[in-house]
C-alpha positions in Angstrom: -18.1 5.4 -16.6 -15.1 5.6 -14.4 -14.2 2.9 -11.9 -11.5 1.5 -9.7 -10.8 -2.2 -9.2 -8.7 -3.8 -6.5 -7.8 -7.5 -6.8 -6.0 -9.6 -4.2 -5.1 -13.3 -4.5 -3.1 -15.4 -2.0 -2.2 -19.0 -2.7 -0.6 -21.5 -0.3 0.6 -24.9 -1.1 1.6 -27.4 1.6 2.4 -30.9 0.5 -0.5 -31.8 -1.8 -3.0 -29.3 -0.5 -3.3 -26.0 -2.4 -5.6 -23.2 -1.2 -6.3 -19.8 -2.8 -8.1 -16.9 -1.4 -9.1 -14.2 -3.8 -11.1 -10.9 -3.6 -12.1 -8.4 -6.2 -13.6 -5.0 -5.5 -15.0 -3.0 -8.4 -16.4 0.4 -7.6 -18.0 2.7 -10.2 -17.3 6.4 -9.6 -18.5 9.6 -11.1 -15.3 11.6 -10.6 -12.4 11.8 -13.0 -10.0 12.8 -10.2 -7.4 10.2 -9.3 -3.8 9.9 -8.2 -1.1 7.3 -9.1 2.3 7.9 -7.6 5.4 6.3 -6.2 7.2 7.4 -3.0 10.5 6.3 -1.5 10.3 5.9 2.3 13.1 5.8 4.9 13.4 4.5 8.4 14.6 7.8 9.8 11.4 9.8 9.6 7.7 9.7 8.5 7.3 10.7 4.9 4.1 12.4 3.6 2.1 10.3 1.1 0.4 12.5 -1.4 -3.1 11.8 -2.6 -3.2 15.0 -4.6 -6.5 16.8 -4.5 -8.5 13.7 -3.9 -11.2 13.8 -1.3 -14.1 11.4 -0.5 -12.1 8.5 -1.9 -13.8 5.3 -3.0 -10.6 3.3 -2.7 -7.0 4.0 -1.9 -4.4 1.2 -2.4 -0.8 1.4 -1.2 1.5 -1.4 -2.4 4.9 -2.2 -0.8 6.9 -2.6 -4.0 9.2 -5.5 -3.3 10.7 -5.3 -6.8 12.7 -2.3 -5.5 13.5 -3.2 -1.9 12.6 -6.8 -1.2 12.5 -6.9 2.6 11.2 -3.5 3.8 8.4 -3.6 6.4 6.4 -0.4 6.0 4.0 1.3 8.4 1.2 3.6 7.2 -0.2 6.4 9.5 -3.2 8.7 9.4 -1.1 11.6 10.4 2.3 13.2 9.7 3.8 12.0 13.0 2.9 8.4 12.9 -0.1 8.3 15.3 -2.4 6.6 14.9 -0.8 3.9 12.8 -3.2 2.6 10.2 -1.4 -0.6 9.3 1.8 -2.4 8.3 2.6 -3.6 4.8 4.8 -6.6 4.2 7.0 -6.8 1.1 4.7 -7.3 -2.0 1.5 -6.8 -0.1 -1.0 -4.0 -0.2 -3.1 -1.8 2.1 -6.5 -0.7 0.9 -9.0 1.7 2.5 -11.6 4.4 1.7 -12.6 7.6 3.5 -14.8 10.6 3.4 -13.4 14.1 3.4 -9.7 15.0 3.4 -6.9 12.8 4.7 -3.3 13.1 5.8 -1.2 10.0 5.2 2.5 9.2 6.0 4.7 6.2 5.7 7.9 4.9 7.2 10.1 1.8 7.0 9.9 0.2 10.5 12.1 -2.9 9.9 12.9 -5.7 7.5 11.1 -8.9 6.9 12.9 -11.8 5.4 10.5 -13.6 3.0 10.6 -17.3 2.4 12.7 -16.7 -0.7 15.2 -13.8 -0.1 15.2 -11.1 -2.7 18.3 -9.4 -4.1 17.2 -5.8 -3.5 17.9 -5.2 0.1 19.0 -1.9 1.5 18.3 -1.4 5.2 16.0 1.5 6.0 14.6 2.1 2.5 11.3 1.2 0.9 9.2 2.2 -2.1 5.4 2.3 -2.2 3.0 2.7 -5.1 -0.2 4.6 -4.5 -3.5 4.6 -6.4 -6.5 6.6 -5.2 -9.8 7.3 -7.0 -12.2 10.0 -5.9 -15.9 8.9 -5.6 
């Protein structure tokens, strides 16, 4: 059986208090059609995000890869021109959604975000995303 699993965990520690919020979504699918890709985005224009021939997608996850550019704030759109905007992804975070039918996605670097611990891979206006999508 084919499946896709998306896991998210966020932990905060303040003084002696530690809190963790975790989620795990496991979805079984019948299709063998999936896409896994990497795309470099710029701040100068919207860049198409390919999901290959996937349609009726159970889960799509886009990760802002902060190992490449550590401070890029990335916007994701449901069209090639940026409207409507679907969400923003901070460095090291992910955006997850599903849909039925076909979809057009685009991404763009819209600014920089200085995390609590500054990274060493900063280049203004550039960002890298990792994409995984699994058809239903």
